[in-house]
N, C-alpha and C positions, 0 to 999 in steps of 0.2 A: 887409932880410934877403933873401939870395939863395935860389934854389930848393933848393940843397943844405942850407942851414941850416934851412929850413922842414921839409924831409924829415927831417933829424936830430931836430928838435924833436918831430915827431909820432911818430917811432920811440921816443924816450925816454918820451914821454907814454903810448904804448901799452904799453910794458914796465912802467911804474909802475902803470898801471891793472890790468894783468894780475896783477902780484904782489899787489896789494891784494885781488884776488878769490880768491886761493889759500888753502889751509888754513894755519892758524897753525902756525909751526914750533916755537915754545916752548909746549908744552901744560901748563906748570905753572900757568898763569893760570886754568884751568878744570878742573872735576872731573866724573866720571861718577857720583858719589855723590848720590843723589836728595835726601838730607836736608841737604846742605851748601849754604852761601850761594852757592857758585860751581858748583852742580850743574846738570844739563841744563835744568831748568825756569827757571833764572835766567840762562842764557847771554846772552839778549837784553838784560839790564839791566846787564851788566858793563862794556860799552864802547859808545859811540854807533855805532861801525862794525860792531858785532855785533847791531844791533837786528833784523835779519832773522831771527835765531834765535828771536825771540819773536813777531814780527809777520808773518812770511812765510806765505803760503798755499800755497806749492809746496815744502814742506820734505820732506826725506828723513831716515830711511828710512820705508818704508810697508809695509803688509801686502798681499801680492799674492794677492787673493782671487779664486777661480775665477769667481764671479758678476759681478765687476767687470772681468774681462779680456775684451778683444775679440781673437779669433783672426784674424790676417791672414797673407797670403802674399806681400806686395809689398815688404817691407822689405829682403830680400836677405840672403844669407849673411854672417856676420861674418868678414870677410877681414882677417887680421892680416899686415902686412908688417913683421915684426920681424927684428932681426939682433943678434948679440952686441955688447955695449958694456961699457966700464969702468963699474963701479958702486961705490957706497959704502953702508954701513949706518950708521944714526943712531938713537939712542934719543931719541925726542921727549917722553918723560915718561909717555905713556899707550900708546904703540905703537912698534913698530919700523918704520922706513922704509928701503926700499931705493931709492936715488936713482941714476938713470943719468946719467953725466957726459958722455957723447957721444950722438950720435943713434942710439937703439936701434930706430928705425923708427916705424911709425904704423898706425892703422886708418882706414878711410874709412866715414863715416856720412852718409847722405843727400847724397853728393857732396862732403862736406867732409872734409879730411884732418886728423886729430888725432894729434899727436906724443906718444909715451909719455914721461912724466916720471918717475914713481915708482910703487912698490908699497907697500902696508901692509896690516895684518891687524887684524880686530876679532874678539874672542871674548867672549861668544857672538856669533852673527851679528846684524847690525843689521836687515836685511830679513827678513821672515817670509813663508812661503807658507801660506795658509789658517790663519794663526795659529801655525804651527809654526816654532820657532826652531831654528837649527842650531849646531853646535859652533864653527864658524869661518867668517869671510867675508874674502875677499881683494878688495882694491880696486886696480885698475890705472888710475891717473889719467893722463888725456891732456888736451892743450890744442891748440886750433887757432891759426893765425897771428893771428887777431883776438882771442884771449883767451877764447874759449868753451871750457868744460870738458866732458869726456866721461869717464865712469867705467865700466869693464867689471868685473863682479863675478862671482866664483865662490864658491859655497856648499859647505860640507863637513860631513859626518857623521863620527862616530868609526868607524874601521875600519882598512883597510890604510894603510900610510904613503903620504904624498904625495911623489912623486919629486922635485918641485922643492924642497920644504922639506928633503928629505933632503940635497940638495946644499948647503944653507945651514946645517945644524945646527952644524957645527964653528965656523962664523963667528959665529953667534948667541951661542955660549957665551962669547965674549970681550967682548961688548958688555954691560956691566953698569952703567955710570955715565951718567946723563943729561947730565952736564957734559962728558963726553968729546967730542972732535972726531969728525967723521965718519971712519969707518975704511974705507980702500980695500980692496975684496974681490976686485979683478981683474975679469976678463971674465965677464959673466953673459948668458946667452941667454934672453930672454923667451919665445922659441918653445917652450922646455921646460916652460912652464906648461901643464898639460893641461886642456883644456876639454872636448873630446869630445862636443859636442852642437851640432846645427844650430839647435835651438830656443832662443829667448831672450825674456825680457820686456823691454819698452822703455817708458819714461815720462820725463817731464821733472820734475826735482826740484831738490835743492840739495846742497851739500857737507854732510856729517854732522858736521862740526866747525866752530867759529867760523872765519870770519865767516858761515857758513851761506849762502854765495852761491847765488842761484837761477839758473834756466835752465841747469842741468846736465843733459846727456843721459845717462840711466842705461840700461845694458844688463846684465841679470842672466841669466846662463846658466841654462837650466832644469835641466840635468842636475846633480844634487848629487853631488859627488865625496867621497872619503874622506881622512881624516887620522888619525894616532894621537893618543891622549891625551897622550903624551910630547911630540909636536910642538906641540900647542896649549899645553901647560904651558911649553915652552921659550920660546915667544913672549911669554908673560906673565911668567915669571921673569926673562927678560932685561931686561924693562922696569923691574922692581924698584920698582913703586909699591905703594900700600896698597890699591888697588881690585882686586876680583876680576872686573871687567868693563871694557871700553872700548867698549861698545855704546850708542849714543844710543837712547832710547825711540822706539817707533813714533809717527809723525806722522800727522795727518789727511790722507786722500787728497783730500778736498774734491771738486771736480768734474773732477779730472784723469782723462784716459783712460789706461788701461794696456793696452798691446798685447802679444800673444804671437805672435811670428813662428813660423809653422809652414810649411815648404816644401810646395808641392803635390806629391802623390805622382806619380811618373813613370808 
């Protein structure tokens, strides 16, 4: 086997491994109903490749408790190098996913560049702060060239409309069937997702859906933004499932360190 064939083999292997670590695309195989056989507490038993959902000790989401948070100033500002990209919307059964079809840009964490792949929403929020749960949680899913995952999270209370969701409302209305193919919705600019905070929580966790892959770098923006009840309802109605939630229960923090990045005052 020549060098080019060896390189091609390892590229294919890396892509296959990376895809195996990502969130499940068909969410009909598991449920968020706690009393069902395929509910959150049973995910780890449904498939061998999902065992981490039951046995992993670095699972997400967690409660971000003040007494367990270490305030630091060395992590650096969250710099987003995003740009407009063609995107699609897909009903995955329990959530709506906005997937970018071209390079929408990246973020850099600890010197590693993570490309933005997709967005999706959970209601109510999966992460909590001092036990408080919020109306909505946005996950911006990123991946490095080596297959490491990083998720940037924004939390929302009920209040004024979220401007980014306002841009998507008419497009969400036409996505009602899980069996439908992904629908192209044109150019979407992820820079229009408002964050508005320099402070953020950082910890190492997992994907919050099967296969619950661990060693995911989580960044939860400290500033809680607002969204209307109608916008939250639209995300749930569009999915058209029987559950009133798509939030995984809080997982044990165990011995993990949770950092809160707070810039030094000038």
